[in-house]
VMD Tcl script that draws the C-alpha trace (Angstrom):
set ca {
  {31.77 4.14 -51.86}
  {32.28 5.81 -48.48}
  {29.16 7.12 -46.76}
  {29.30 10.90 -46.48}
  {30.06 12.54 -43.16}
  {27.20 14.68 -41.88}
  {28.55 17.98 -40.52}
  {26.08 19.65 -38.16}
  {26.43 23.46 -38.23}
  {24.44 25.15 -35.45}
  {23.46 28.77 -35.66}
  {23.71 31.75 -33.33}
  {23.67 30.67 -29.66}
  {24.15 27.00 -30.63}
  {21.47 24.31 -30.75}
  {20.73 23.17 -27.22}
  {19.22 20.01 -25.75}
  {16.12 18.81 -27.55}
  {16.96 20.69 -30.77}
  {16.79 18.44 -33.83}
  {20.46 19.19 -34.62}
  {21.52 18.00 -31.17}
  {19.35 14.89 -31.40}
  {20.71 14.09 -34.86}
  {24.34 14.62 -33.86}
  {23.83 12.14 -31.01}
  {22.11 9.52 -33.15}
  {23.29 9.58 -36.75}
  {26.27 7.56 -37.92}
  {29.15 9.39 -39.59}
  {28.16 12.65 -37.93}
  {30.29 15.44 -36.46}
  {29.28 18.80 -35.04}
  {30.95 22.18 -35.44}
  {31.86 23.80 -32.12}
  {32.44 27.53 -32.13}
  {34.50 29.45 -29.55}
  {31.87 32.20 -29.25}
  {28.22 31.33 -29.81}
  {26.89 34.67 -28.54}
  {28.97 37.30 -30.38}
  {29.75 35.58 -33.69}
  {32.44 36.79 -36.08}
  {32.29 35.62 -39.67}
  {36.02 34.97 -40.02}
  {36.16 32.78 -36.88}
  {32.96 30.87 -37.66}
  {33.85 30.21 -41.29}
  {37.38 29.17 -40.35}
  {36.14 26.70 -37.72}
  {33.55 25.29 -40.12}
  {36.25 24.90 -42.77}
  {38.56 23.13 -40.31}
  {35.78 20.74 -39.30}
  {34.99 19.90 -42.93}
  {38.69 19.44 -43.75}
  {39.05 16.90 -40.92}
  {35.91 14.96 -41.87}
  {36.47 11.65 -43.65}
  {35.12 11.27 -47.19}
  {32.55 13.54 -48.80}
  {30.50 15.85 -46.58}
  {26.84 16.77 -46.27}
  {26.32 19.99 -44.33}
  {23.27 20.33 -42.08}
  {23.10 24.00 -41.13}
  {20.59 25.98 -39.09}
  {20.08 29.74 -38.96}
  {23.41 31.61 -38.97}
  {25.11 28.29 -39.75}
  {23.47 28.49 -43.21}
  {25.03 31.88 -43.84}
  {28.45 30.73 -42.56}
  {28.23 27.81 -45.00}
  {27.72 30.16 -47.95}
  {30.88 32.07 -47.01}
  {33.17 29.01 -47.24}
  {36.22 29.25 -49.54}
  {36.39 27.16 -52.73}
  {38.92 24.63 -51.41}
  {36.52 23.70 -48.59}
  {33.43 23.78 -50.81}
  {35.03 21.09 -52.99}
  {34.53 18.59 -50.13}
  {30.77 19.23 -49.88}
  {28.40 16.79 -51.58}
  {25.19 18.47 -50.44}
  {23.62 20.76 -47.86}
  {20.41 20.95 -45.87}
  {20.02 24.64 -45.04}
  {17.29 25.21 -42.44}
  {15.78 28.52 -41.34}
  {18.57 30.77 -42.62}
  {19.25 33.95 -40.69}
  {19.06 37.47 -42.05}
  {22.26 39.08 -40.73}
  {21.22 42.47 -42.02}
  {18.23 42.55 -39.61}
  {20.14 41.75 -36.41}
  {23.03 43.99 -35.42}
  {24.87 41.22 -33.56}
  {25.00 39.17 -36.79}
  {25.98 42.02 -39.14}
  {29.54 40.71 -39.61}
  {28.02 37.98 -41.83}
  {26.52 40.56 -44.23}
  {26.39 40.84 -47.11}
  {25.10 37.34 -47.73}
  {26.64 35.74 -50.84}
  {24.17 35.49 -53.71}
  {25.87 32.99 -56.00}
  {24.90 29.46 -56.94}
  {26.25 26.78 -54.63}
  {28.27 24.13 -56.52}
  {26.55 21.22 -54.76}
  {22.97 20.00 -54.27}
  {21.13 21.86 -51.55}
  {17.70 22.05 -49.97}
  {16.64 25.21 -48.15}
  {13.82 24.87 -45.62}
  {12.10 28.02 -44.38}
  {8.99 28.95 -42.45}
  {6.24 31.37 -43.32}
  {6.57 33.02 -39.90}
  {10.28 32.81 -39.02}
  {11.11 35.80 -36.79}
  {14.76 35.75 -37.93}
  {14.23 35.72 -41.70}
  {11.17 36.63 -43.79}
  {10.09 33.76 -46.04}
  {10.46 35.99 -49.11}
  {14.13 36.54 -48.29}
  {14.61 32.80 -47.69}
  {13.06 32.21 -51.12}
  {15.50 34.72 -52.64}
  {18.39 32.87 -50.97}
  {17.12 29.57 -52.41}
  {16.88 31.01 -55.93}
  {20.35 32.59 -55.73}
  {21.96 29.48 -54.25}
  {20.20 27.08 -56.64}
  {18.57 25.29 -53.71}
  {15.35 23.31 -53.77}
  {12.95 25.32 -51.61}
  {10.71 23.76 -48.96}
  {8.32 26.24 -47.34}
  {6.75 25.20 -44.04}
  {3.61 26.92 -42.82}
  {3.75 28.57 -39.39}
  {6.88 26.65 -38.31}
  {8.63 29.56 -36.58}
  {12.42 29.25 -36.54}
  {12.22 25.45 -36.91}
  {13.76 24.93 -33.48}
  {12.76 23.69 -30.03}
  {10.79 26.87 -29.28}
  {8.72 26.14 -32.40}
  {8.09 22.54 -31.37}
  {10.77 20.89 -33.51}
  {12.61 18.08 -31.77}
  {13.13 14.88 -33.76}
  {11.84 16.43 -37.04}
  {11.23 13.40 -39.33}
  {10.73 15.58 -42.44}
  {14.22 16.99 -41.95}
  {15.67 13.48 -41.74}
  {13.90 12.56 -44.99}
  {15.33 15.66 -46.67}
  {18.78 14.77 -45.35}
  {18.42 11.27 -46.75}
  {17.45 12.74 -50.13}
  {20.88 14.40 -50.18}
  {22.59 11.03 -49.78}
  {23.15 10.82 -46.03}
  {22.81 7.60 -44.10}
  {20.07 8.33 -41.60}
  {19.74 5.03 -39.77}
  {20.24 5.77 -36.11}
  {22.96 4.29 -33.96}
  {21.40 1.31 -32.23}
  {22.95 1.91 -28.80}
  {21.60 5.46 -28.60}
  {18.20 5.02 -30.20}
  {16.93 2.08 -28.16}
  {13.17 2.12 -27.96}
  {11.36 1.04 -24.77}
}
mol new
graphics top color blue
foreach p $ca { graphics top sphere $p radius 0.5 }
foreach p [lrange $ca 0 end-1] q [lrange $ca 1 end] { graphics top cylinder $p $q radius 0.2 }
display resetview
C-alpha cells in the first residue's frame, strides 16, 4: 500500500519560518505544501481551487494538515477532490465571520466530513473561540482535542516542532519519520 501524501495547508498570511507546518514540510517524507497566490487578501474560490489542484497532483491517498483559514478552505472542497482525502488534521480553525478580511470563506460548511479528522483547538485562540471550534468538530464529525492556553497554536504561541501534532498526524496514518538528511542531530 502506498504511503499517503501529507498536504500542508497554511492559513491566512502563510506559515513562516519556525512554524510547525514549515518544519514538517521540510522534514516529513511524502509531503507537499499548498502555495497560494495571495496570502494577505484571501478569496475562497482561489484558495479552494489551488488546494484542490495540489491534492489532485499528489500521488496516492492524501492526509491534509491544515492550520487556521486552511481548515476552512479544506471544508469547502468539492466532492471529487474530497474523494482523495484519507484523513485531516485541522488545527486552530479560523472564524471567518469575525474577521472582515476572511469573510469570503463564510458561511462555514456544517456537514460531516467523509474522512477521519482530528480538530485541535485552544482555550484562548484569538481567531476562534473554543466553543465555536467545538461546534465545528461536532458538525464535521472530528475527534476534538482541546489544548489549554495554547493561543493560535503557532510560532507566536510557542509552537515550533509540536510533537503532539506529529503524534496526531501519525494516528491518521501518515508516515512521520523525518528525512535523515534534513533532521541530522548534532
